[in-house]
C-alpha positions as CSV (number, residue, x, y, z in Angstrom):
1,M,-52.3,-114.6,-11.3
2,D,-48.6,-113.5,-11.8
3,T,-47.8,-112.3,-15.2
4,N,-45.0,-114.8,-15.7
5,V,-47.6,-117.6,-15.3
6,W,-49.5,-116.2,-18.2
7,I,-46.3,-115.8,-20.4
8,D,-45.1,-119.2,-19.5
9,F,-48.5,-120.8,-20.4
10,E,-48.5,-119.0,-23.8
11,R,-45.0,-120.3,-24.6
12,I,-46.0,-123.8,-23.6
13,M,-49.0,-123.7,-25.7
14,V,-46.9,-122.5,-28.8
15,F,-44.4,-125.5,-28.1
16,I,-47.3,-128.0,-28.1
17,R,-48.8,-126.5,-31.1
18,F,-45.4,-126.7,-33.1
19,N,-45.4,-130.4,-32.6
20,I,-49.0,-131.4,-31.9
21,T,-48.6,-135.1,-32.4
22,R,-45.8,-135.5,-29.9
23,K,-46.9,-138.2,-27.4
24,E,-45.6,-136.2,-24.3
25,N,-48.2,-133.5,-24.9
26,I,-50.8,-135.4,-23.2
27,E,-48.5,-135.8,-20.1
28,I,-47.6,-132.1,-20.2
29,I,-51.4,-131.1,-20.6
30,D,-52.1,-133.1,-17.4
31,I,-49.3,-131.2,-15.6
32,I,-50.6,-127.9,-16.7
33,K,-54.2,-128.8,-15.6
34,E,-52.9,-129.6,-12.2
35,F,-51.5,-126.2,-11.8
36,F,-54.8,-124.7,-12.9
37,D,-56.6,-127.0,-10.6
38,G,-54.5,-125.5,-7.8
39,N,-52.6,-128.9,-6.9
40,I,-49.2,-127.8,-7.7
41,S,-47.1,-124.6,-7.8
42,K,-45.8,-122.9,-10.8
43,Q,-42.3,-123.9,-10.1
44,E,-43.6,-127.6,-9.6
45,M,-45.4,-127.4,-12.9
46,L,-42.2,-126.1,-14.7
47,I,-40.0,-128.7,-13.1
48,Q,-42.1,-131.4,-14.1
49,I,-42.5,-130.2,-17.7
50,I,-38.6,-129.6,-18.1
51,H,-38.3,-133.2,-16.8
52,I,-40.1,-134.4,-19.9
53,M,-39.0,-131.6,-22.3
54,P,-35.6,-130.4,-21.1
55,E,-35.1,-128.3,-24.4
56,W,-37.8,-126.0,-23.3
57,K,-35.9,-124.8,-20.0
58,N,-34.3,-121.7,-21.5
59,Q,-37.7,-120.4,-22.7
60,L,-39.5,-120.5,-19.5
61,I,-39.4,-118.1,-16.4
62,F,-38.5,-119.8,-13.4
63,E,-39.2,-117.1,-11.0
64,E,-41.4,-117.6,-7.8
65,G,-44.5,-115.7,-8.0
66,N,-48.2,-115.7,-7.0
67,N,-49.7,-119.0,-7.8
68,Y,-53.1,-117.9,-6.5
69,Q,-55.8,-118.7,-9.0
70,D,-57.6,-115.3,-8.7
71,N,-59.2,-115.4,-12.2
72,Y,-61.8,-118.0,-11.6
73,L,-63.6,-117.4,-15.0
74,E,-60.4,-117.5,-16.9
75,C,-58.9,-120.6,-15.1
76,S,-62.2,-122.5,-15.6
77,F,-62.0,-121.8,-19.3
78,I,-58.3,-123.0,-19.4
79,R,-59.4,-126.1,-17.6
80,Q,-62.1,-126.8,-20.2
81,S,-59.8,-126.1,-22.9
82,L,-57.0,-128.5,-21.6
83,S,-59.4,-131.3,-21.0
84,C,-60.7,-130.7,-24.7
85,I,-57.1,-130.8,-26.1
86,K,-56.3,-134.0,-24.0
87,D,-59.5,-135.8,-25.2
88,H,-58.6,-135.0,-28.9
89,L,-54.9,-135.9,-28.4
90,V,-56.0,-139.3,-26.9
91,K,-58.1,-139.9,-29.9
92,S,-55.3,-138.9,-32.2
93,E,-57.7,-136.1,-33.6
94,F,-54.7,-133.8,-33.9
95,N,-56.4,-131.3,-36.1
96,V,-58.9,-130.4,-33.5
97,A,-56.2,-130.4,-30.7
98,Y,-54.1,-128.0,-32.9
99,D,-56.8,-125.6,-33.3
100,V,-57.8,-125.6,-29.5
101,V,-54.1,-125.0,-28.6
102,D,-53.8,-122.4,-31.1
103,M,-56.9,-120.6,-29.8
104,L,-55.5,-121.2,-26.2
105,H,-52.1,-119.7,-26.9
106,A,-53.7,-116.3,-27.7
107,F,-55.7,-116.2,-24.4
108,P,-52.9,-114.9,-22.0
109,G,-52.4,-111.8,-24.2
110,V,-56.1,-110.9,-23.6
111,I,-55.7,-111.4,-19.8
112,L,-52.6,-109.4,-19.6
113,N,-53.7,-106.6,-21.6
114,K,-56.8,-106.0,-19.3
115,D,-58.8,-104.4,-22.1
116,K,-62.4,-104.5,-21.0
117,G,-63.6,-105.5,-24.6
118,G,-60.6,-108.0,-24.9
119,I,-62.8,-111.1,-23.9
120,E,-65.6,-110.2,-26.3
121,R,-62.9,-109.8,-29.1
122,F,-61.2,-113.0,-28.2
123,K,-64.6,-114.9,-28.3
124,K,-65.5,-113.5,-31.6
125,T,-62.0,-113.9,-33.2
126,Y,-60.8,-117.3,-31.7
127,L,-63.6,-119.0,-29.7
128,K,-66.8,-118.8,-31.8
129,P,-65.0,-119.9,-35.1
130,L,-63.5,-122.7,-33.3
131,I,-66.6,-123.7,-31.7
132,R,-68.5,-123.6,-35.1
133,K,-65.6,-125.6,-37.0
134,W,-65.5,-128.6,-34.6
135,N,-68.8,-128.4,-32.9
136,L,-67.2,-127.9,-29.5
137,T,-68.8,-126.9,-26.1
138,L,-66.2,-124.5,-24.6
139,K,-67.5,-121.6,-22.7
140,L,-66.1,-118.5,-21.4
């Protein structure tokens, strides 16, 4: 997947985390999930998000790139995490949603770094403590 996809994903997670109680977050999560499900392009995803949150436009990268979901394991993990975030947002369990978004915002850096031990360090530093804290079933 294109580097800009990961950069935009990280930025969007930071925006969501900044105001986790914003009602639009549920719709934004749905849009991102549509992209990671392969149903819309990156451009379509960003256009839909900017329609909801126009103030984010200058922070996102509107370049055409590779939309191919070639990181199956990583995309599967993101889809699980997005579903988890949405479930907790719908239930107004903002502390859990915040922690999952916080964990997920760090994930693109691991992917872009391409360090062989990066995934294991990510699991140890972010994922395992999150799973223990909230008794979640996320798998990477």
